[in-house]
N, C-alpha and C positions, 0 to 999 in steps of 0.2 A: 444515447442519453440514459438508457436503462441502468447500466452499472454505476454511472455517476450519481444518478438519483438515489440508488440504493446506498451508496457511500455517504451521501449527505443527509439521508433520512435519519433523524435523531429524535428520540422521544425520551421521556423521563426514565422508563424502564431500561432502555438500552444504555443510557448514560450512567445510570446506577450500576448496571452490570459491568460496564467498562471500568469504573473506578473500584468496584469490589475486586475485580481481577487484578487491576494494577496494584492496589494496596496489598493483596495477598502475595503478589510477586516480590514486594519489597519488605515484607515482614519476615524477620528471622525467627523461625520457630512458630509455635502456636500462639494465637491471640484470641481473645474472647470474641465470639461471633457477633454479639450485640455491639461491642465497641467498633469492630470492623465495619458493620453495616452503618452505624451512625456516622463514622468518619467518611465512608464512601458517599453517604447521603449528603453530607456537607459539601463535598467536592462536586457531586452531581448537581445539587441545587444551584450552586454559584456558577457552574458551567452554563446553566440555562437561564440565569437571571441577569439582566442588563444592569449596568451601573446607573442607568437612567430610568429604571422601572418605576411605573406609577401604580402598578397593580400588586406589588410585593415589596418587601423591604429590599431596596436596591443593593446590588453587590457593591462592596466598598471599593473605592478607587485606590485607596492607600491606607496605610496604618494611621496616618494623620486624620483621615476621615473617621476612622474608628475612635480615635482619641477625642475628636471634636464631638462626635455623636454620643459616646457612651461614658466618657470620663468627665468632660466638662459639664454635661447635663446630668445633674444629680437626681432627676425625677425618676430614673429607672432603678433606684436603690433597692426596691422590694418587688420589682416586676420580673418574675422568673423567666418569662418568655423573652423579654428584651435582654436580660442578663445572659441567657443562653445564646441568643443571636450575637451578642458582643463577643462571647467566648468562641463561637464558631468562626466569626470574622477574623479574630486574632489567629486562630488556628490556620485558616486559609492563607492569610497574608504573611504571617511569620513562618508558616510551614511551606506550603506549595509554592509560594512566591518569595521564599527566603532570599534567594540570590539577588533578586531585583530590589527587595526591601532593605537588605543589609547595608546598601550604600548610603541610605539616608536615615535609618532607624536602628535603635538598639534592640536587636531581636530577643535577647535574654529578658529585657524589661517587658516587652510585649508578650513573651511566653508566660512570664509570671502573671501579668495582667489577665491574659486569657484563662489561665488556670483559676485565678481568683474569681473571674466572672462565672465560670462553671460551678465553683464552690458556692458562691452566693446564690446562683440560680437553684442549686440543689436545696439550699436552706429554705428557700421560699416556695419550692414546688409542692403542690398538694398531693400529687400521685407518688406514693412511696416507691413504686417501681422506677418511675422516671427520675425521682430524686436520687435513687441509688445509682442509676446510670450516670447522671450528671456529676455526682460526687466521684465516681470512678474516673470519668473523663478528666476531672480536675486533678486527680492524683496521677494520672497517666498522660497528662498533657504533653510533657516534653518528649517522651518516646513517640507519641503520635505525630507531634510536630516534625520530628526528624524523619519519620516515614513519609509524611507529606512532602517534605523538602526533597527527599531521595526520589520519590515518584515524579515530582516536578522536573528534576534534573534529567531523569531517564527519559521522560516524554519529550523534553526539548532536544535531547540528543538523538532521538530516533529520526531516520530519514522519512520524509513523507513522499512516498512514491505511489502514483496511480498506475494500476496495471494497464499495459497496452491492450487496446482492443482494435481489431481489424475486421 
């Protein structure tokens, strides 16, 4: 049971490290470290949050859920944190889960929507440093979305083999 327990032992730090390494592997050339860490943190966060969470903003089940929660509800118009969450969820679903979402949704439209959410979040953010990062994420949304999609495909294509123990 020891090796299996080690394999299944996941915490926030290990999950973040996993996605930092994965994104570094799919990045062609150098990328900004802050952008890399932010994108890895989005993937790590949603890897650990259930779609049924009651203690955190639940992971979205689909792009339709993002639309319903953040487009139809105009009460988030000037809430930087909710706009950032909406952008991150668009990035996750239109990026990492692109292959699954493409069958039902216009990925280009949701990518534009996600970039818009980050841009609006930046405009309402009080911290200049965070506003700058959100603005950068808005402008670099599509390259990061493509990296998320590539990572998602590569992870799905990897065989999941447990080492033999005797």
